N, C-alpha and C positions, 0 to 999 in steps of 0.2 A: 601621410605615413612616410617615415624615414626609409631611405634606400640603402641596401647593403650589397656591396660588390663581393661576390664569392670567388676567392682566389683558389688556385688548384690545390694547395696544401689541405684545405678544408675537406674537399671531397676525397682526396687521397687518404687522409687519416680516417675519415668517417666510414669508408668502404673497405679498408684493408683488413686482412686477417689479423686477429689480436696478436700484438707483439709481446715477446718475452722480455724485451727491454722495458723496464718500468717507466722510464722517461717517455718513450714512444707510446706506451700503453696509456699513460695519462693524457697525452695529446689526442690519441684516438678517442678516448672516453669524452673529453671535452668537446671535440668536434661533433661527435654523435649526440651529445646532450644539447649542444647549441642547436643542431639541426632539428632535433625532436621537440625541444621546448621553446626556442626563441624565434625561429625563422618565421613563424606565423604572424609575428608582430611587425614584420618589415616587408617592404617590396624588394625582392631579390633581383639582381642583375649580375651578369658576368660578361665575358668577352670571348671572341673567337680564339684568343691566345689560350684561355683556360680550356676551351673545347679541344684545341689541338694538343695541349699537354695531357689532358685527361685521356685522349685516344691513344697515347703512346704506351708501349710496354706490353705486359701480359694481356692477352685478349680478354680473358674473363674479368680481370681487374679493370681493364678499360671499359668493358661493358657496364660494370657496376657504377663506375664514376660517371659515365655518360648518361646512364639511366637517372642518376641523382640530379644531374644538370638539365635533364630534359624539361623543356617548357619554360626555362628561365630566359627572359629576354636578354639579347646581346647588345652591348653598347657598340656603337659604330667606331671603326678605326678611322683616323683622319690625320692630316698633316699636322694638326695641332697636337695630337697625341704623340706623334713622332718627335715633334719639336720639344715638348716637355720631357720626354724620355731621354732625348739626346742631351738636354741640359742637366738632367739628373746624373748622367754619366760624366759629362764634361766637368762638372763641379765635384766629381769624386764622391757623390752621395750614394751611388750604386756602381759597382765595378762593371767594366765593359763586358766581362764574361757573363754577367747576370742581366743582360739587356732585357730579357723577358720580364724580370722583376720590375725594371724601370717602366716597361710598357704597362704592367698591371697598375702601378701607381698612377701613371699618366692617364690611362683609360678611365680609372675611377674618378680622378680629379676633373678631367675635361668633361666627363659625363655628368658632373654635378652630384655625384653620389655622396651620401652623408658618412658612410662607414666603409672601409676596405677591411674585410675580415680575412685574416691570414694566420697561419702558424709558422710562417717563414720569418723568423726573428733575426736571421743573418743579414738579409738584404732588404727586407721590407719593413717589418716592425722592429727596427733596431733603435733602441733608445739613444744611442750615441749620435745617430744622424737625423733622427726624426725632427728635432727643432729646425735644422737647416733645410730639410725637405719641406716642412711647412712654410718656412720663409720663402723658398723658391716658388711654391704654389701661390703664395700671396703676391709675389712679384709679377706672376703671370695673370693676376687678377681673378684667380679661380676661387670658387666658393670653398668654404672650410670643409676639409675632408679629415676624418679621424681614422687613423690606421690602428687597428686593434686586433686582439686575439679573442677566441671564444671565452677564455678564462676571465677576461675583463667584463664580459657581459654576465657571466654566470656567478661571479663572486666566489666566495669560499667560506670555509669554516671559521676563518679569522676575521670576518667582516665585523665592523663596529657600526652600530646603528646610533 
């Protein structure tokens, strides 16, 4: 069974109050739909980084996020994770201010995960840098990781068969 790393944006969108912003509302709907329809098809993992992020902020919102993550195995943090994250930053693939995003990528890659599921398209699922991220992971000899969003799993009304 393929493994999916659940990044913080997934649980944040899936548990948030419905947004009046139509773009955010779509992300929320996609996160909830993936969680309800797709997660049973995969072995889920996450990291302490996600747990820590999910615990921040409004107490009730944090409770809902942590409840969603409850029981999902945590990948171990290691020097190798730090090394990969530092290289992502050093090569300007992830900005220094977004080190946590580099740690998500590194955790999933070092953990041998098949998919990193995120809705963070600024620093994680950014098509402008993903080819270079994949090249870096290849240089480290890490197994192939696919960084993607729930929409890519769910398809849409314009799918061609």
